[in-house]
Every structure is written in structure tokens, then in C-alpha cells.
Chimera marker file (.cmm) of the C-alpha trace (Angstrom):
<marker_set name="trace">
<marker id="1" x="66.068" y="7.051" z="55.897" r="1" g="1" b="0" radius="0.5"/>
<marker id="2" x="62.782" y="5.044" z="58.856" r="1" g="1" b="0" radius="0.5"/>
<marker id="3" x="61.160" y="2.960" z="56.734" r="1" g="1" b="0" radius="0.5"/>
<marker id="4" x="59.070" y="1.726" z="59.932" r="1" g="1" b="0" radius="0.5"/>
<marker id="5" x="55.579" y="0.600" z="59.387" r="1" g="1" b="0" radius="0.5"/>
<marker id="6" x="55.092" y="2.552" z="62.530" r="1" g="1" b="0" radius="0.5"/>
<marker id="7" x="56.870" y="6.126" z="60.929" r="1" g="1" b="0" radius="0.5"/>
<marker id="8" x="54.968" y="5.721" z="57.589" r="1" g="1" b="0" radius="0.5"/>
<marker id="9" x="51.679" y="5.485" z="59.396" r="1" g="1" b="0" radius="0.5"/>
<marker id="10" x="52.332" y="8.584" z="61.573" r="1" g="1" b="0" radius="0.5"/>
<marker id="11" x="53.383" y="10.537" z="58.245" r="1" g="1" b="0" radius="0.5"/>
<marker id="12" x="50.346" y="9.318" z="56.136" r="1" g="1" b="0" radius="0.5"/>
<marker id="13" x="48.428" y="10.470" z="59.160" r="1" g="1" b="0" radius="0.5"/>
<marker id="14" x="50.033" y="13.965" z="59.524" r="1" g="1" b="0" radius="0.5"/>
<marker id="15" x="49.606" y="14.649" z="56.030" r="1" g="1" b="0" radius="0.5"/>
<marker id="16" x="46.097" y="13.417" z="55.551" r="1" g="1" b="0" radius="0.5"/>
<marker id="17" x="45.936" y="15.323" z="59.232" r="1" g="1" b="0" radius="0.5"/>
<marker id="18" x="47.685" y="18.718" z="57.027" r="1" g="1" b="0" radius="0.5"/>
<marker id="19" x="45.201" y="18.446" z="53.508" r="1" g="1" b="0" radius="0.5"/>
<marker id="20" x="42.129" y="17.684" z="56.002" r="1" g="1" b="0" radius="0.5"/>
<marker id="21" x="43.330" y="21.608" z="58.482" r="1" g="1" b="0" radius="0.5"/>
<marker id="22" x="44.550" y="22.614" z="54.809" r="1" g="1" b="0" radius="0.5"/>
<marker id="23" x="40.587" y="21.896" z="53.373" r="1" g="1" b="0" radius="0.5"/>
<marker id="24" x="38.316" y="22.964" z="55.996" r="1" g="1" b="0" radius="0.5"/>
<marker id="25" x="40.325" y="26.777" z="55.677" r="1" g="1" b="0" radius="0.5"/>
<marker id="26" x="40.185" y="27.017" z="52.175" r="1" g="1" b="0" radius="0.5"/>
<marker id="27" x="37.322" y="26.576" z="52.050" r="1" g="1" b="0" radius="0.5"/>
<marker id="28" x="36.771" y="30.513" z="54.302" r="1" g="1" b="0" radius="0.5"/>
<marker id="29" x="38.985" y="31.662" z="52.214" r="1" g="1" b="0" radius="0.5"/>
<marker id="30" x="37.010" y="31.443" z="49.116" r="1" g="1" b="0" radius="0.5"/>
<marker id="31" x="34.209" y="32.225" z="51.382" r="1" g="1" b="0" radius="0.5"/>
<marker id="32" x="35.717" y="36.069" z="51.905" r="1" g="1" b="0" radius="0.5"/>
<marker id="33" x="34.442" y="37.706" z="48.758" r="1" g="1" b="0" radius="0.5"/>
<marker id="34" x="31.481" y="36.123" z="48.623" r="1" g="1" b="0" radius="0.5"/>
<marker id="35" x="30.769" y="37.078" z="51.814" r="1" g="1" b="0" radius="0.5"/>
<marker id="36" x="33.148" y="40.742" z="52.977" r="1" g="1" b="0" radius="0.5"/>
<marker id="37" x="30.854" y="42.648" z="51.343" r="1" g="1" b="0" radius="0.5"/>
<marker id="38" x="27.522" y="40.721" z="53.439" r="1" g="1" b="0" radius="0.5"/>
<marker id="39" x="24.522" y="43.061" z="55.897" r="1" g="1" b="0" radius="0.5"/>
<marker id="40" x="24.740" y="42.118" z="59.098" r="1" g="1" b="0" radius="0.5"/>
<marker id="41" x="21.905" y="40.153" z="58.316" r="1" g="1" b="0" radius="0.5"/>
<marker id="42" x="23.015" y="37.847" z="56.081" r="1" g="1" b="0" radius="0.5"/>
<marker id="43" x="26.124" y="37.746" z="56.921" r="1" g="1" b="0" radius="0.5"/>
<marker id="44" x="25.067" y="36.515" z="60.636" r="1" g="1" b="0" radius="0.5"/>
<marker id="45" x="22.411" y="33.979" z="58.242" r="1" g="1" b="0" radius="0.5"/>
<marker id="46" x="25.811" y="32.994" z="56.694" r="1" g="1" b="0" radius="0.5"/>
<marker id="47" x="27.658" y="32.481" z="59.985" r="1" g="1" b="0" radius="0.5"/>
<marker id="48" x="25.483" y="30.227" z="61.162" r="1" g="1" b="0" radius="0.5"/>
<marker id="49" x="26.740" y="27.310" z="58.258" r="1" g="1" b="0" radius="0.5"/>
<marker id="50" x="29.776" y="27.140" z="61.478" r="1" g="1" b="0" radius="0.5"/>
<marker id="51" x="28.240" y="25.895" z="63.706" r="1" g="1" b="0" radius="0.5"/>
<marker id="52" x="29.561" y="22.721" z="64.999" r="1" g="1" b="0" radius="0.5"/>
<marker id="53" x="33.198" y="23.566" z="63.235" r="1" g="1" b="0" radius="0.5"/>
<marker id="54" x="34.666" y="24.340" z="66.951" r="1" g="1" b="0" radius="0.5"/>
<marker id="55" x="34.748" y="19.813" z="66.252" r="1" g="1" b="0" radius="0.5"/>
<marker id="56" x="37.787" y="20.676" z="64.222" r="1" g="1" b="0" radius="0.5"/>
<marker id="57" x="39.995" y="21.651" z="67.118" r="1" g="1" b="0" radius="0.5"/>
<marker id="58" x="40.110" y="17.747" z="67.546" r="1" g="1" b="0" radius="0.5"/>
<marker id="59" x="41.541" y="17.440" z="63.436" r="1" g="1" b="0" radius="0.5"/>
<marker id="60" x="44.155" y="20.293" z="64.204" r="1" g="1" b="0" radius="0.5"/>
<marker id="61" x="45.208" y="18.438" z="68.087" r="1" g="1" b="0" radius="0.5"/>
<marker id="62" x="45.767" y="15.026" z="65.485" r="1" g="1" b="0" radius="0.5"/>
<marker id="63" x="47.778" y="17.411" z="62.696" r="1" g="1" b="0" radius="0.5"/>
<marker id="64" x="49.754" y="18.461" z="66.049" r="1" g="1" b="0" radius="0.5"/>
<marker id="65" x="50.800" y="15.648" z="67.409" r="1" g="1" b="0" radius="0.5"/>
<marker id="66" x="51.320" y="14.396" z="64.356" r="1" g="1" b="0" radius="0.5"/>
<marker id="67" x="53.416" y="16.417" z="63.355" r="1" g="1" b="0" radius="0.5"/>
<marker id="68" x="55.581" y="16.258" z="66.563" r="1" g="1" b="0" radius="0.5"/>
<marker id="69" x="55.949" y="12.563" z="66.670" r="1" g="1" b="0" radius="0.5"/>
<marker id="70" x="57.241" y="12.671" z="62.866" r="1" g="1" b="0" radius="0.5"/>
<marker id="71" x="58.881" y="15.094" z="63.739" r="1" g="1" b="0" radius="0.5"/>
<marker id="72" x="61.359" y="13.069" z="66.383" r="1" g="1" b="0" radius="0.5"/>
<marker id="73" x="61.785" y="10.154" z="63.814" r="1" g="1" b="0" radius="0.5"/>
<marker id="74" x="62.812" y="12.758" z="61.243" r="1" g="1" b="0" radius="0.5"/>
<marker id="75" x="64.837" y="13.813" z="63.242" r="1" g="1" b="0" radius="0.5"/>
<marker id="76" x="68.186" y="11.740" z="62.205" r="1" g="1" b="0" radius="0.5"/>
<marker id="77" x="66.906" y="13.026" z="58.378" r="1" g="1" b="0" radius="0.5"/>
<marker id="78" x="67.131" y="16.402" z="57.862" r="1" g="1" b="0" radius="0.5"/>
<marker id="79" x="65.703" y="17.492" z="54.942" r="1" g="1" b="0" radius="0.5"/>
<marker id="80" x="63.082" y="15.579" z="55.633" r="1" g="1" b="0" radius="0.5"/>
<marker id="81" x="62.871" y="16.880" z="60.051" r="1" g="1" b="0" radius="0.5"/>
<marker id="82" x="63.226" y="20.368" z="58.662" r="1" g="1" b="0" radius="0.5"/>
<marker id="83" x="60.939" y="20.204" z="56.420" r="1" g="1" b="0" radius="0.5"/>
<marker id="84" x="57.836" y="18.980" z="59.458" r="1" g="1" b="0" radius="0.5"/>
<marker id="85" x="59.006" y="21.551" z="61.593" r="1" g="1" b="0" radius="0.5"/>
<marker id="86" x="58.384" y="24.773" z="58.769" r="1" g="1" b="0" radius="0.5"/>
<marker id="87" x="54.720" y="22.104" z="59.382" r="1" g="1" b="0" radius="0.5"/>
<marker id="88" x="54.455" y="22.306" z="62.757" r="1" g="1" b="0" radius="0.5"/>
<marker id="89" x="55.742" y="26.117" z="62.406" r="1" g="1" b="0" radius="0.5"/>
<marker id="90" x="53.537" y="27.250" z="60.261" r="1" g="1" b="0" radius="0.5"/>
<marker id="91" x="50.474" y="25.163" z="62.218" r="1" g="1" b="0" radius="0.5"/>
<marker id="92" x="50.997" y="27.030" z="65.495" r="1" g="1" b="0" radius="0.5"/>
<marker id="93" x="51.501" y="30.302" z="63.262" r="1" g="1" b="0" radius="0.5"/>
<marker id="94" x="47.594" y="29.592" z="61.963" r="1" g="1" b="0" radius="0.5"/>
<marker id="95" x="47.102" y="28.883" z="65.478" r="1" g="1" b="0" radius="0.5"/>
<marker id="96" x="48.527" y="32.200" z="66.906" r="1" g="1" b="0" radius="0.5"/>
<marker id="97" x="46.448" y="34.407" z="64.447" r="1" g="1" b="0" radius="0.5"/>
<marker id="98" x="43.133" y="32.228" z="65.145" r="1" g="1" b="0" radius="0.5"/>
<marker id="99" x="43.757" y="32.938" z="68.955" r="1" g="1" b="0" radius="0.5"/>
<marker id="100" x="44.795" y="36.541" z="68.311" r="1" g="1" b="0" radius="0.5"/>
<marker id="101" x="42.023" y="37.006" z="65.837" r="1" g="1" b="0" radius="0.5"/>
<marker id="102" x="39.502" y="34.879" z="65.435" r="1" g="1" b="0" radius="0.5"/>
<marker id="103" x="38.548" y="33.045" z="68.469" r="1" g="1" b="0" radius="0.5"/>
<marker id="104" x="38.444" y="37.037" z="69.954" r="1" g="1" b="0" radius="0.5"/>
<marker id="105" x="35.969" y="37.967" z="67.687" r="1" g="1" b="0" radius="0.5"/>
<marker id="106" x="33.758" y="34.740" z="68.029" r="1" g="1" b="0" radius="0.5"/>
<marker id="107" x="33.724" y="35.604" z="72.248" r="1" g="1" b="0" radius="0.5"/>
<marker id="108" x="32.699" y="39.469" z="70.641" r="1" g="1" b="0" radius="0.5"/>
<marker id="109" x="29.442" y="37.908" z="68.479" r="1" g="1" b="0" radius="0.5"/>
<marker id="110" x="29.168" y="35.052" z="70.607" r="1" g="1" b="0" radius="0.5"/>
<marker id="111" x="29.698" y="32.878" z="67.961" r="1" g="1" b="0" radius="0.5"/>
<marker id="112" x="28.099" y="35.221" z="65.147" r="1" g="1" b="0" radius="0.5"/>
<marker id="113" x="24.745" y="35.235" z="67.543" r="1" g="1" b="0" radius="0.5"/>
<marker id="114" x="24.716" y="38.910" z="68.671" r="1" g="1" b="0" radius="0.5"/>
<marker id="115" x="25.123" y="42.179" z="66.506" r="1" g="1" b="0" radius="0.5"/>
<marker id="116" x="27.792" y="44.235" z="68.674" r="1" g="1" b="0" radius="0.5"/>
<marker id="117" x="28.239" y="48.000" z="67.255" r="1" g="1" b="0" radius="0.5"/>
<marker id="118" x="31.409" y="46.966" z="66.216" r="1" g="1" b="0" radius="0.5"/>
<marker id="119" x="30.157" y="43.709" z="63.843" r="1" g="1" b="0" radius="0.5"/>
<marker id="120" x="31.871" y="44.629" z="60.290" r="1" g="1" b="0" radius="0.5"/>
<marker id="121" x="35.503" y="44.959" z="62.326" r="1" g="1" b="0" radius="0.5"/>
<marker id="122" x="35.124" y="41.809" z="63.966" r="1" g="1" b="0" radius="0.5"/>
<marker id="123" x="34.097" y="39.992" z="60.605" r="1" g="1" b="0" radius="0.5"/>
<marker id="124" x="37.096" y="41.693" z="58.924" r="1" g="1" b="0" radius="0.5"/>
<marker id="125" x="38.791" y="40.173" z="61.139" r="1" g="1" b="0" radius="0.5"/>
<marker id="126" x="37.324" y="37.208" z="61.325" r="1" g="1" b="0" radius="0.5"/>
<marker id="127" x="37.677" y="36.404" z="57.773" r="1" g="1" b="0" radius="0.5"/>
<marker id="128" x="40.950" y="37.796" z="56.843" r="1" g="1" b="0" radius="0.5"/>
<marker id="129" x="42.281" y="35.893" z="60.199" r="1" g="1" b="0" radius="0.5"/>
<marker id="130" x="40.870" y="33.044" z="58.534" r="1" g="1" b="0" radius="0.5"/>
<marker id="131" x="42.377" y="33.828" z="54.538" r="1" g="1" b="0" radius="0.5"/>
<marker id="132" x="46.286" y="33.800" z="56.486" r="1" g="1" b="0" radius="0.5"/>
<marker id="133" x="45.376" y="30.772" z="59.036" r="1" g="1" b="0" radius="0.5"/>
<marker id="134" x="44.264" y="29.361" z="54.992" r="1" g="1" b="0" radius="0.5"/>
<marker id="135" x="47.983" y="30.142" z="53.819" r="1" g="1" b="0" radius="0.5"/>
<marker id="136" x="49.540" y="29.177" z="56.554" r="1" g="1" b="0" radius="0.5"/>
<marker id="137" x="48.131" y="25.008" z="55.875" r="1" g="1" b="0" radius="0.5"/>
<marker id="138" x="49.063" y="25.121" z="52.376" r="1" g="1" b="0" radius="0.5"/>
<marker id="139" x="52.685" y="26.217" z="53.071" r="1" g="1" b="0" radius="0.5"/>
<marker id="140" x="52.279" y="23.029" z="56.072" r="1" g="1" b="0" radius="0.5"/>
<marker id="141" x="51.061" y="20.855" z="53.718" r="1" g="1" b="0" radius="0.5"/>
<marker id="142" x="53.671" y="21.923" z="50.551" r="1" g="1" b="0" radius="0.5"/>
<marker id="143" x="56.785" y="20.952" z="53.185" r="1" g="1" b="0" radius="0.5"/>
<marker id="144" x="55.040" y="17.748" z="53.882" r="1" g="1" b="0" radius="0.5"/>
<marker id="145" x="54.557" y="16.810" z="50.383" r="1" g="1" b="0" radius="0.5"/>
<marker id="146" x="58.179" y="18.325" z="49.717" r="1" g="1" b="0" radius="0.5"/>
<marker id="147" x="59.034" y="15.563" z="52.744" r="1" g="1" b="0" radius="0.5"/>
<marker id="148" x="57.634" y="13.501" z="51.738" r="1" g="1" b="0" radius="0.5"/>
<marker id="149" x="59.005" y="13.593" z="47.905" r="1" g="1" b="0" radius="0.5"/>
<marker id="150" x="62.506" y="14.429" z="49.680" r="1" g="1" b="0" radius="0.5"/>
<marker id="151" x="61.793" y="11.389" z="50.993" r="1" g="1" b="0" radius="0.5"/>
<marker id="152" x="60.920" y="8.822" z="48.823" r="1" g="1" b="0" radius="0.5"/>
<marker id="153" x="63.860" y="10.273" z="46.630" r="1" g="1" b="0" radius="0.5"/>
<marker id="154" x="65.897" y="9.027" z="49.590" r="1" g="1" b="0" radius="0.5"/>
<marker id="155" x="64.948" y="4.958" z="50.234" r="1" g="1" b="0" radius="0.5"/>
<marker id="156" x="65.620" y="5.446" z="46.186" r="1" g="1" b="0" radius="0.5"/>
<marker id="157" x="68.713" y="6.529" z="45.606" r="1" g="1" b="0" radius="0.5"/>
<link id1="1" id2="2" r="1" g="1" b="0" radius="0.2"/>
<link id1="2" id2="3" r="1" g="1" b="0" radius="0.2"/>
<link id1="3" id2="4" r="1" g="1" b="0" radius="0.2"/>
<link id1="4" id2="5" r="1" g="1" b="0" radius="0.2"/>
<link id1="5" id2="6" r="1" g="1" b="0" radius="0.2"/>
<link id1="6" id2="7" r="1" g="1" b="0" radius="0.2"/>
<link id1="7" id2="8" r="1" g="1" b="0" radius="0.2"/>
<link id1="8" id2="9" r="1" g="1" b="0" radius="0.2"/>
<link id1="9" id2="10" r="1" g="1" b="0" radius="0.2"/>
<link id1="10" id2="11" r="1" g="1" b="0" radius="0.2"/>
<link id1="11" id2="12" r="1" g="1" b="0" radius="0.2"/>
<link id1="12" id2="13" r="1" g="1" b="0" radius="0.2"/>
<link id1="13" id2="14" r="1" g="1" b="0" radius="0.2"/>
<link id1="14" id2="15" r="1" g="1" b="0" radius="0.2"/>
<link id1="15" id2="16" r="1" g="1" b="0" radius="0.2"/>
<link id1="16" id2="17" r="1" g="1" b="0" radius="0.2"/>
<link id1="17" id2="18" r="1" g="1" b="0" radius="0.2"/>
<link id1="18" id2="19" r="1" g="1" b="0" radius="0.2"/>
<link id1="19" id2="20" r="1" g="1" b="0" radius="0.2"/>
<link id1="20" id2="21" r="1" g="1" b="0" radius="0.2"/>
<link id1="21" id2="22" r="1" g="1" b="0" radius="0.2"/>
<link id1="22" id2="23" r="1" g="1" b="0" radius="0.2"/>
<link id1="23" id2="24" r="1" g="1" b="0" radius="0.2"/>
<link id1="24" id2="25" r="1" g="1" b="0" radius="0.2"/>
<link id1="25" id2="26" r="1" g="1" b="0" radius="0.2"/>
<link id1="26" id2="27" r="1" g="1" b="0" radius="0.2"/>
<link id1="27" id2="28" r="1" g="1" b="0" radius="0.2"/>
<link id1="28" id2="29" r="1" g="1" b="0" radius="0.2"/>
<link id1="29" id2="30" r="1" g="1" b="0" radius="0.2"/>
<link id1="30" id2="31" r="1" g="1" b="0" radius="0.2"/>
<link id1="31" id2="32" r="1" g="1" b="0" radius="0.2"/>
<link id1="32" id2="33" r="1" g="1" b="0" radius="0.2"/>
<link id1="33" id2="34" r="1" g="1" b="0" radius="0.2"/>
<link id1="34" id2="35" r="1" g="1" b="0" radius="0.2"/>
<link id1="35" id2="36" r="1" g="1" b="0" radius="0.2"/>
<link id1="36" id2="37" r="1" g="1" b="0" radius="0.2"/>
<link id1="37" id2="38" r="1" g="1" b="0" radius="0.2"/>
<link id1="38" id2="39" r="1" g="1" b="0" radius="0.2"/>
<link id1="39" id2="40" r="1" g="1" b="0" radius="0.2"/>
<link id1="40" id2="41" r="1" g="1" b="0" radius="0.2"/>
<link id1="41" id2="42" r="1" g="1" b="0" radius="0.2"/>
<link id1="42" id2="43" r="1" g="1" b="0" radius="0.2"/>
<link id1="43" id2="44" r="1" g="1" b="0" radius="0.2"/>
<link id1="44" id2="45" r="1" g="1" b="0" radius="0.2"/>
<link id1="45" id2="46" r="1" g="1" b="0" radius="0.2"/>
<link id1="46" id2="47" r="1" g="1" b="0" radius="0.2"/>
<link id1="47" id2="48" r="1" g="1" b="0" radius="0.2"/>
<link id1="48" id2="49" r="1" g="1" b="0" radius="0.2"/>
<link id1="49" id2="50" r="1" g="1" b="0" radius="0.2"/>
<link id1="50" id2="51" r="1" g="1" b="0" radius="0.2"/>
<link id1="51" id2="52" r="1" g="1" b="0" radius="0.2"/>
<link id1="52" id2="53" r="1" g="1" b="0" radius="0.2"/>
<link id1="53" id2="54" r="1" g="1" b="0" radius="0.2"/>
<link id1="54" id2="55" r="1" g="1" b="0" radius="0.2"/>
<link id1="55" id2="56" r="1" g="1" b="0" radius="0.2"/>
<link id1="56" id2="57" r="1" g="1" b="0" radius="0.2"/>
<link id1="57" id2="58" r="1" g="1" b="0" radius="0.2"/>
<link id1="58" id2="59" r="1" g="1" b="0" radius="0.2"/>
<link id1="59" id2="60" r="1" g="1" b="0" radius="0.2"/>
<link id1="60" id2="61" r="1" g="1" b="0" radius="0.2"/>
<link id1="61" id2="62" r="1" g="1" b="0" radius="0.2"/>
<link id1="62" id2="63" r="1" g="1" b="0" radius="0.2"/>
<link id1="63" id2="64" r="1" g="1" b="0" radius="0.2"/>
<link id1="64" id2="65" r="1" g="1" b="0" radius="0.2"/>
<link id1="65" id2="66" r="1" g="1" b="0" radius="0.2"/>
<link id1="66" id2="67" r="1" g="1" b="0" radius="0.2"/>
<link id1="67" id2="68" r="1" g="1" b="0" radius="0.2"/>
<link id1="68" id2="69" r="1" g="1" b="0" radius="0.2"/>
<link id1="69" id2="70" r="1" g="1" b="0" radius="0.2"/>
<link id1="70" id2="71" r="1" g="1" b="0" radius="0.2"/>
<link id1="71" id2="72" r="1" g="1" b="0" radius="0.2"/>
<link id1="72" id2="73" r="1" g="1" b="0" radius="0.2"/>
<link id1="73" id2="74" r="1" g="1" b="0" radius="0.2"/>
<link id1="74" id2="75" r="1" g="1" b="0" radius="0.2"/>
<link id1="75" id2="76" r="1" g="1" b="0" radius="0.2"/>
<link id1="76" id2="77" r="1" g="1" b="0" radius="0.2"/>
<link id1="77" id2="78" r="1" g="1" b="0" radius="0.2"/>
<link id1="78" id2="79" r="1" g="1" b="0" radius="0.2"/>
<link id1="79" id2="80" r="1" g="1" b="0" radius="0.2"/>
<link id1="80" id2="81" r="1" g="1" b="0" radius="0.2"/>
<link id1="81" id2="82" r="1" g="1" b="0" radius="0.2"/>
<link id1="82" id2="83" r="1" g="1" b="0" radius="0.2"/>
<link id1="83" id2="84" r="1" g="1" b="0" radius="0.2"/>
<link id1="84" id2="85" r="1" g="1" b="0" radius="0.2"/>
<link id1="85" id2="86" r="1" g="1" b="0" radius="0.2"/>
<link id1="86" id2="87" r="1" g="1" b="0" radius="0.2"/>
<link id1="87" id2="88" r="1" g="1" b="0" radius="0.2"/>
<link id1="88" id2="89" r="1" g="1" b="0" radius="0.2"/>
<link id1="89" id2="90" r="1" g="1" b="0" radius="0.2"/>
<link id1="90" id2="91" r="1" g="1" b="0" radius="0.2"/>
<link id1="91" id2="92" r="1" g="1" b="0" radius="0.2"/>
<link id1="92" id2="93" r="1" g="1" b="0" radius="0.2"/>
<link id1="93" id2="94" r="1" g="1" b="0" radius="0.2"/>
<link id1="94" id2="95" r="1" g="1" b="0" radius="0.2"/>
<link id1="95" id2="96" r="1" g="1" b="0" radius="0.2"/>
<link id1="96" id2="97" r="1" g="1" b="0" radius="0.2"/>
<link id1="97" id2="98" r="1" g="1" b="0" radius="0.2"/>
<link id1="98" id2="99" r="1" g="1" b="0" radius="0.2"/>
<link id1="99" id2="100" r="1" g="1" b="0" radius="0.2"/>
<link id1="100" id2="101" r="1" g="1" b="0" radius="0.2"/>
<link id1="101" id2="102" r="1" g="1" b="0" radius="0.2"/>
<link id1="102" id2="103" r="1" g="1" b="0" radius="0.2"/>
<link id1="103" id2="104" r="1" g="1" b="0" radius="0.2"/>
<link id1="104" id2="105" r="1" g="1" b="0" radius="0.2"/>
<link id1="105" id2="106" r="1" g="1" b="0" radius="0.2"/>
<link id1="106" id2="107" r="1" g="1" b="0" radius="0.2"/>
<link id1="107" id2="108" r="1" g="1" b="0" radius="0.2"/>
<link id1="108" id2="109" r="1" g="1" b="0" radius="0.2"/>
<link id1="109" id2="110" r="1" g="1" b="0" radius="0.2"/>
<link id1="110" id2="111" r="1" g="1" b="0" radius="0.2"/>
<link id1="111" id2="112" r="1" g="1" b="0" radius="0.2"/>
<link id1="112" id2="113" r="1" g="1" b="0" radius="0.2"/>
<link id1="113" id2="114" r="1" g="1" b="0" radius="0.2"/>
<link id1="114" id2="115" r="1" g="1" b="0" radius="0.2"/>
<link id1="115" id2="116" r="1" g="1" b="0" radius="0.2"/>
<link id1="116" id2="117" r="1" g="1" b="0" radius="0.2"/>
<link id1="117" id2="118" r="1" g="1" b="0" radius="0.2"/>
<link id1="118" id2="119" r="1" g="1" b="0" radius="0.2"/>
<link id1="119" id2="120" r="1" g="1" b="0" radius="0.2"/>
<link id1="120" id2="121" r="1" g="1" b="0" radius="0.2"/>
<link id1="121" id2="122" r="1" g="1" b="0" radius="0.2"/>
<link id1="122" id2="123" r="1" g="1" b="0" radius="0.2"/>
<link id1="123" id2="124" r="1" g="1" b="0" radius="0.2"/>
<link id1="124" id2="125" r="1" g="1" b="0" radius="0.2"/>
<link id1="125" id2="126" r="1" g="1" b="0" radius="0.2"/>
<link id1="126" id2="127" r="1" g="1" b="0" radius="0.2"/>
<link id1="127" id2="128" r="1" g="1" b="0" radius="0.2"/>
<link id1="128" id2="129" r="1" g="1" b="0" radius="0.2"/>
<link id1="129" id2="130" r="1" g="1" b="0" radius="0.2"/>
<link id1="130" id2="131" r="1" g="1" b="0" radius="0.2"/>
<link id1="131" id2="132" r="1" g="1" b="0" radius="0.2"/>
<link id1="132" id2="133" r="1" g="1" b="0" radius="0.2"/>
<link id1="133" id2="134" r="1" g="1" b="0" radius="0.2"/>
<link id1="134" id2="135" r="1" g="1" b="0" radius="0.2"/>
<link id1="135" id2="136" r="1" g="1" b="0" radius="0.2"/>
<link id1="136" id2="137" r="1" g="1" b="0" radius="0.2"/>
<link id1="137" id2="138" r="1" g="1" b="0" radius="0.2"/>
<link id1="138" id2="139" r="1" g="1" b="0" radius="0.2"/>
<link id1="139" id2="140" r="1" g="1" b="0" radius="0.2"/>
<link id1="140" id2="141" r="1" g="1" b="0" radius="0.2"/>
<link id1="141" id2="142" r="1" g="1" b="0" radius="0.2"/>
<link id1="142" id2="143" r="1" g="1" b="0" radius="0.2"/>
<link id1="143" id2="144" r="1" g="1" b="0" radius="0.2"/>
<link id1="144" id2="145" r="1" g="1" b="0" radius="0.2"/>
<link id1="145" id2="146" r="1" g="1" b="0" radius="0.2"/>
<link id1="146" id2="147" r="1" g="1" b="0" radius="0.2"/>
<link id1="147" id2="148" r="1" g="1" b="0" radius="0.2"/>
<link id1="148" id2="149" r="1" g="1" b="0" radius="0.2"/>
<link id1="149" id2="150" r="1" g="1" b="0" radius="0.2"/>
<link id1="150" id2="151" r="1" g="1" b="0" radius="0.2"/>
<link id1="151" id2="152" r="1" g="1" b="0" radius="0.2"/>
<link id1="152" id2="153" r="1" g="1" b="0" radius="0.2"/>
<link id1="153" id2="154" r="1" g="1" b="0" radius="0.2"/>
<link id1="154" id2="155" r="1" g="1" b="0" radius="0.2"/>
<link id1="155" id2="156" r="1" g="1" b="0" radius="0.2"/>
<link id1="156" id2="157" r="1" g="1" b="0" radius="0.2"/>
</marker_set>
């Protein structure tokens, strides 16, 4: 098992970035029940709270780079490697959902500053795609936590 400071640091960064990414995704998922039935005016006012959230892209880039680095460094420990690959696949799946459903809703509403005729459909796509993304980020975090626990069990045993 690789115990180098670099490996441990990358593992820590991957865990931390994934935890933060899950936290942001969870915030979206938890607000869904309170926002899904709001009127157009109230919903668009509430959406103003998300201005600047696109900066989370930097966090996702750190998460991606750390997971790739961790996968490369864990390649000789298959139990850890496959859990890291699972976390990476979950991040990719969350991004696929974002780019197919969430981002087009942002574009169609100009980041929720205009109210198109189909705003309710776009709201549904936006809200539920964030919930699905949160599930993928949760699975990524769980995979990394299991990898970390398995790694420490291998080091002790």
C-alpha cells in the first residue's frame, strides 16, 4: 500500500473536494420541496440566491483532478482503485446530468432572469437534475469513504 505523503494528500484532497461538492449538491436537493411549487415570481426571486454558484466549477475541477490522480496512484491496490473509479464515474454521471438538463434550463432562462413560456418545465428539469446530481455525488463520497476505510484496514492488517 502506498503511504507516501503525496498519496495521502491527494486522497485527502479528493475526499474534501467530494464532500464539498456533495454539500453544494445536497443544498439544491434539500430546497427542492420548498421551491418546486412556488409561483413564477417567487421562484425567480429565490433563484437569485444562486448567482455566483458557477464558481463551483473550480471545485469540480479539483475533484476531477484529485480523483484521476488517486486512481493512478491506487492502480496496484485493486480494492481501492475500483472504489475510486466508481467515485470518478459518479462525478462524470453528475456532470452528464448537469449538461443535459440543468445547463440548458440556465441558458433558456438566462440564469433565471427571464421567464419563458415553458419555465415550469425548465424548473422541473433544473430542480430534479440537481437532485439526481446530489445522489451521484453522495455515491462518489460513499465510494471514497469506503476506499479510505479499506485502505486503512489494509495498512493495519
